[in-house]
TIBAPA-633462 format. One record per residue: residue number from 1; residue in one letter; x, z, y of N, C-alpha, C in turn. Coordinates in nm, 3 decimals, always signed. Layout:
BEGIN
{NUM,'A',{X,Z,Y},{X,Z,Y},{X,Z,Y}}
...
***
This chain:
BEGIN
{1,'M',{+0.081,+0.000,-0.120},{+0.000,+0.000,+0.000},{+0.086,+0.000,+0.126}}
{2,'A',{+0.201,+0.066,+0.121},{+0.287,+0.071,+0.240},{+0.330,-0.068,+0.282}}
{3,'A',{+0.363,-0.153,+0.185},{+0.406,-0.289,+0.218},{+0.292,-0.368,+0.281}}
{4,'Y',{+0.171,-0.345,+0.234},{+0.054,-0.413,+0.289},{+0.031,-0.368,+0.434}}
{5,'V',{+0.039,-0.239,+0.461},{+0.023,-0.188,+0.597},{+0.136,-0.241,+0.686}}
{6,'Y',{+0.257,-0.247,+0.632},{+0.370,-0.303,+0.706},{+0.339,-0.446,+0.751}}
{7,'M',{+0.288,-0.527,+0.658},{+0.257,-0.667,+0.692},{+0.149,-0.675,+0.799}}
{8,'I',{+0.050,-0.588,+0.791},{-0.055,-0.587,+0.893},{+0.003,-0.551,+1.029}}
{9,'L',{+0.084,-0.446,+1.033},{+0.144,-0.405,+1.160},{+0.237,-0.513,+1.215}}
{10,'D',{+0.312,-0.579,+1.126},{+0.398,-0.689,+1.170},{+0.314,-0.801,+1.227}}
{11,'Y',{+0.206,-0.836,+1.160},{+0.116,-0.940,+1.207},{+0.059,-0.904,+1.346}}
{12,'L',{+0.028,-0.777,+1.367},{-0.028,-0.734,+1.495},{+0.076,-0.726,+1.606}}
{13,'G',{+0.203,-0.751,+1.573},{+0.307,-0.753,+1.674},{+0.379,-0.621,+1.695}}
{14,'Q',{+0.355,-0.525,+1.606},{+0.422,-0.396,+1.618},{+0.571,-0.415,+1.595}}
{15,'E',{+0.652,-0.354,+1.680},{+0.797,-0.363,+1.666},{+0.853,-0.234,+1.608}}
{16,'K',{+0.975,-0.242,+1.562},{+1.048,-0.126,+1.510},{+0.972,-0.056,+1.397}}
{17,'I',{+0.929,-0.133,+1.298},{+0.866,-0.076,+1.180},{+0.957,-0.100,+1.061}}
{18,'R',{+0.960,-0.007,+0.970},{+1.044,-0.018,+0.850},{+0.970,+0.044,+0.732}}
{19,'L',{+1.007,+0.001,+0.613},{+0.959,+0.062,+0.490},{+1.066,+0.158,+0.439}}
{20,'I',{+1.023,+0.268,+0.383},{+1.119,+0.363,+0.324},{+1.150,+0.315,+0.183}}
{21,'E',{+1.277,+0.288,+0.156},{+1.316,+0.240,+0.024},{+1.278,+0.343,-0.082}}
{22,'G',{+1.205,+0.297,-0.181},{+1.161,+0.386,-0.288},{+1.034,+0.461,-0.257}}
{23,'G',{+0.981,+0.444,-0.135},{+0.856,+0.511,-0.098},{+0.871,+0.663,-0.097}}
{24,'L',{+0.758,+0.732,-0.097},{+0.759,+0.878,-0.094},{+0.828,+0.936,-0.218}}
{25,'Q',{+0.808,+0.873,-0.332},{+0.872,+0.922,-0.455},{+1.024,+0.916,-0.442}}
{26,'G',{+1.076,+0.804,-0.391},{+1.221,+0.792,-0.372},{+1.272,+0.893,-0.271}}
{27,'W',{+1.194,+0.917,-0.167},{+1.229,+1.014,-0.063},{+1.244,+1.153,-0.123}}
{28,'T',{+1.143,+1.195,-0.199},{+1.147,+1.331,-0.257},{+1.250,+1.342,-0.369}}
{29,'T',{+1.267,+1.235,-0.448},{+1.368,+1.235,-0.553},{+1.507,+1.253,-0.494}}
{30,'D',{+1.529,+1.197,-0.375},{+1.657,+1.211,-0.308},{+1.672,+1.348,-0.239}}
{31,'G',{+1.571,+1.434,-0.254},{+1.579,+1.569,-0.198},{+1.551,+1.578,-0.049}}
{32,'K',{+1.489,+1.476,+0.006},{+1.457,+1.478,+0.149},{+1.330,+1.560,+0.172}}
{33,'P',{+1.317,+1.622,+0.290},{+1.204,+1.711,+0.315},{+1.071,+1.637,+0.334}}
{34,'T',{+0.962,+1.706,+0.304},{+0.827,+1.656,+0.328},{+0.748,+1.764,+0.401}}
{35,'E',{+0.635,+1.724,+0.456},{+0.543,+1.817,+0.524},{+0.404,+1.795,+0.470}}
{36,'S',{+0.321,+1.897,+0.479},{+0.182,+1.881,+0.435},{+0.086,+1.881,+0.553}}
{37,'A',{+0.129,+1.924,+0.670},{+0.043,+1.925,+0.788},{+0.050,+1.789,+0.857}}
{38,'P',{-0.066,+1.735,+0.896},{-0.063,+1.605,+0.965},{-0.001,+1.617,+1.104}}
{39,'V',{+0.065,+1.511,+1.147},{+0.122,+1.506,+1.281},{+0.016,+1.447,+1.373}}
{40,'V',{-0.011,+1.514,+1.483},{-0.108,+1.464,+1.581},{-0.031,+1.416,+1.703}}
{41,'L',{-0.037,+1.286,+1.726},{+0.032,+1.226,+1.839},{-0.064,+1.215,+1.957}}
{42,'P',{-0.010,+1.212,+2.080},{-0.097,+1.195,+2.195},{-0.168,+1.060,+2.192}}
{43,'R',{-0.291,+1.057,+2.239},{-0.368,+0.934,+2.244},{-0.301,+0.835,+2.339}}
{44,'T',{-0.302,+0.709,+2.299},{-0.240,+0.605,+2.381},{-0.320,+0.476,+2.366}}
{45,'S',{-0.296,+0.381,+2.452},{-0.359,+0.250,+2.440},{-0.270,+0.162,+2.353}}
{46,'Y',{-0.334,+0.082,+2.272},{-0.259,-0.009,+2.186},{-0.317,-0.148,+2.203}}
{47,'L',{-0.235,-0.240,+2.245},{-0.278,-0.377,+2.263},{-0.203,-0.465,+2.164}}
{48,'P',{-0.268,-0.503,+2.054},{-0.199,-0.586,+1.955},{-0.171,-0.726,+2.010}}
{49,'A',{-0.067,-0.785,+1.959},{-0.030,-0.923,+1.993},{-0.012,-0.999,+1.862}}
{50,'P',{-0.123,-1.039,+1.799},{-0.115,-1.101,+1.666},{-0.023,-1.222,+1.661}}
{51,'K',{+0.052,-1.229,+1.550},{+0.141,-1.342,+1.523},{+0.067,-1.434,+1.425}}
{52,'S',{-0.012,-1.523,+1.479},{-0.097,-1.607,+1.395},{-0.018,-1.694,+1.298}}
{53,'D',{+0.109,-1.720,+1.329},{+0.191,-1.803,+1.239},{+0.228,-1.732,+1.110}}
{54,'L',{+0.201,-1.602,+1.098},{+0.230,-1.529,+0.975},{+0.119,-1.544,+0.870}}
{55,'I',{+0.004,-1.593,+0.911},{-0.108,-1.607,+0.819},{-0.110,-1.750,+0.764}}
{56,'A',{-0.113,-1.761,+0.633},{-0.119,-1.892,+0.568},{-0.265,-1.930,+0.551}}
{57,'T',{-0.312,-2.020,+0.636},{-0.449,-2.068,+0.625},{-0.459,-2.169,+0.511}}
{58,'Y',{-0.581,-2.204,+0.475},{-0.601,-2.306,+0.372},{-0.534,-2.437,+0.412}}
{59,'G',{-0.550,-2.473,+0.538},{-0.490,-2.596,+0.587},{-0.339,-2.594,+0.576}}
{60,'Y',{-0.278,-2.481,+0.604},{-0.132,-2.469,+0.594},{-0.087,-2.486,+0.449}}
{61,'V',{-0.152,-2.415,+0.359},{-0.113,-2.421,+0.218},{-0.140,-2.559,+0.159}}
{62,'K',{-0.252,-2.617,+0.193},{-0.291,-2.746,+0.137},{-0.212,-2.862,+0.197}}
{63,'G',{-0.179,-2.853,+0.327},{-0.121,-2.967,+0.394},{+0.030,-2.966,+0.407}}
{64,'K',{+0.096,-2.868,+0.357},{+0.241,-2.857,+0.373},{+0.309,-2.851,+0.237}}
{65,'D',{+0.440,-2.868,+0.241},{+0.520,-2.851,+0.120},{+0.561,-2.704,+0.114}}
{66,'V',{+0.472,-2.622,+0.060},{+0.497,-2.477,+0.052},{+0.485,-2.429,-0.092}}
{67,'Q',{+0.547,-2.316,-0.119},{+0.533,-2.254,-0.250},{+0.462,-2.121,-0.231}}
{68,'V',{+0.346,-2.106,-0.291},{+0.271,-1.981,-0.286},{+0.317,-1.896,-0.403}}
{69,'V',{+0.351,-1.769,-0.374},{+0.391,-1.675,-0.478},{+0.278,-1.575,-0.498}}
{70,'D',{+0.235,-1.560,-0.621},{+0.131,-1.466,-0.658},{+0.199,-1.345,-0.721}}
{71,'A',{+0.194,-1.230,-0.654},{+0.267,-1.111,-0.699},{+0.186,-1.021,-0.791}}
{72,'R',{+0.068,-1.065,-0.830},{-0.012,-0.984,-0.922},{+0.048,-0.987,-1.063}}
{73,'S',{-0.004,-0.902,-1.149},{+0.044,-0.901,-1.287},{+0.015,-1.035,-1.352}}
{74,'S',{+0.088,-1.065,-1.458},{+0.068,-1.191,-1.531},{-0.075,-1.200,-1.583}}
{75,'K',{-0.130,-1.088,-1.628},{-0.267,-1.084,-1.680},{-0.367,-1.122,-1.570}}
{76,'E',{-0.349,-1.065,-1.449},{-0.438,-1.099,-1.338},{-0.421,-1.245,-1.298}}
{77,'Y',{-0.298,-1.293,-1.298},{-0.269,-1.432,-1.261},{-0.340,-1.530,-1.354}}
{78,'L',{-0.342,-1.499,-1.483},{-0.403,-1.589,-1.581},{-0.555,-1.596,-1.566}}
{79,'V',{-0.615,-1.494,-1.505},{-0.760,-1.495,-1.483},{-0.798,-1.601,-1.380}}
{80,'G',{-0.711,-1.623,-1.283},{-0.736,-1.723,-1.179},{-0.634,-1.708,-1.068}}
{81,'S',{-0.588,-1.821,-1.017},{-0.488,-1.818,-0.912},{-0.503,-1.941,-0.824}}
{82,'L',{-0.432,-1.942,-0.712},{-0.434,-2.058,-0.624},{-0.362,-2.174,-0.692}}
{83,'P',{-0.414,-2.295,-0.678},{-0.348,-2.410,-0.740},{-0.202,-2.423,-0.695}}
{84,'G',{-0.112,-2.439,-0.791},{+0.029,-2.458,-0.762},{+0.106,-2.330,-0.735}}
{85,'S',{+0.039,-2.214,-0.741},{+0.110,-2.089,-0.713},{+0.199,-2.051,-0.830}}
{86,'E',{+0.306,-1.981,-0.797},{+0.398,-1.933,-0.899},{+0.380,-1.782,-0.913}}
{87,'N',{+0.373,-1.735,-1.034},{+0.354,-1.592,-1.059},{+0.488,-1.521,-1.071}}
{88,'I',{+0.515,-1.433,-0.977},{+0.630,-1.343,-0.984},{+0.574,-1.202,-0.964}}
{89,'P',{+0.536,-1.134,-1.073},{+0.477,-1.001,-1.061},{+0.570,-0.906,-0.984}}
{90,'C',{+0.511,-0.819,-0.903},{+0.593,-0.732,-0.818},{+0.687,-0.644,-0.900}}
{91,'N',{+0.651,-0.612,-1.025},{+0.741,-0.528,-1.105},{+0.868,-0.604,-1.146}}
{92,'Y',{+0.871,-0.736,-1.127},{+0.993,-0.813,-1.154},{+1.094,-0.801,-1.040}}
{93,'V',{+1.046,-0.762,-0.922},{+1.137,-0.749,-0.808},{+1.153,-0.605,-0.761}}
{94,'L',{+1.066,-0.516,-0.812},{+1.073,-0.375,-0.773},{+1.102,-0.287,-0.894}}
{95,'D',{+1.177,-0.181,-0.869},{+1.206,-0.081,-0.970},{+1.189,+0.055,-0.905}}
{96,'N',{+1.081,+0.126,-0.939},{+1.049,+0.255,-0.877},{+1.045,+0.246,-0.725}}
{97,'G',{+0.984,+0.139,-0.675},{+0.968,+0.122,-0.531},{+1.090,+0.068,-0.459}}
{98,'K',{+1.197,+0.041,-0.530},{+1.318,-0.015,-0.469},{+1.334,-0.158,-0.516}}
{99,'I',{+1.388,-0.242,-0.427},{+1.410,-0.382,-0.464},{+1.523,-0.390,-0.566}}
{100,'K',{+1.494,-0.459,-0.677},{+1.596,-0.475,-0.780},{+1.713,-0.555,-0.725}}
{101,'N',{+1.830,-0.523,-0.771},{+1.951,-0.588,-0.724},{+1.988,-0.703,-0.817}}
{102,'R',{+1.908,-0.812,-0.809},{+1.940,-0.933,-0.885},{+1.876,-1.052,-0.815}}
{103,'P',{+1.933,-1.170,-0.831},{+1.882,-1.289,-0.761},{+1.742,-1.327,-0.805}}
{104,'L',{+1.660,-1.374,-0.713},{+1.525,-1.418,-0.745},{+1.525,-1.537,-0.839}}
{105,'S',{+1.624,-1.622,-0.833},{+1.627,-1.738,-0.921},{+1.626,-1.695,-1.067}}
{106,'K',{+1.692,-1.583,-1.097},{+1.692,-1.534,-1.235},{+1.557,-1.474,-1.269}}
{107,'I',{+1.492,-1.414,-1.172},{+1.360,-1.352,-1.196},{+1.258,-1.459,-1.228}}
{108,'S',{+1.250,-1.565,-1.145},{+1.145,-1.665,-1.166},{+1.161,-1.736,-1.300}}
{109,'S',{+1.283,-1.747,-1.351},{+1.302,-1.811,-1.480},{+1.262,-1.721,-1.595}}
{110,'Q',{+1.240,-1.591,-1.568},{+1.200,-1.497,-1.673},{+1.050,-1.480,-1.680}}
{111,'V',{+0.978,-1.527,-1.580},{+0.833,-1.507,-1.575},{+0.764,-1.594,-1.676}}
***
């Protein structure tokens, strides 16, 4: 979910956003502190500046030489997918929330 929220914030034009490698589990496994009380920030105005070029419309996918990657599980992919999409399940590139240290070319040949 963090990666999905990251993409939304990036699309909205938010700057200086990062994902924590390994997520909360990686953070706590590394012995870093956590809190249980929510942080309340002062109210502010937020004016998004959407980056429309980050969204792949049907026209973009259909009319261009693009490769769509479907990151769902192989089982989900086989139920139905976008025409011409390549299935690279997220567990092929992630290991406990961290990006695996191997080239993607080797991953796609294993799918």
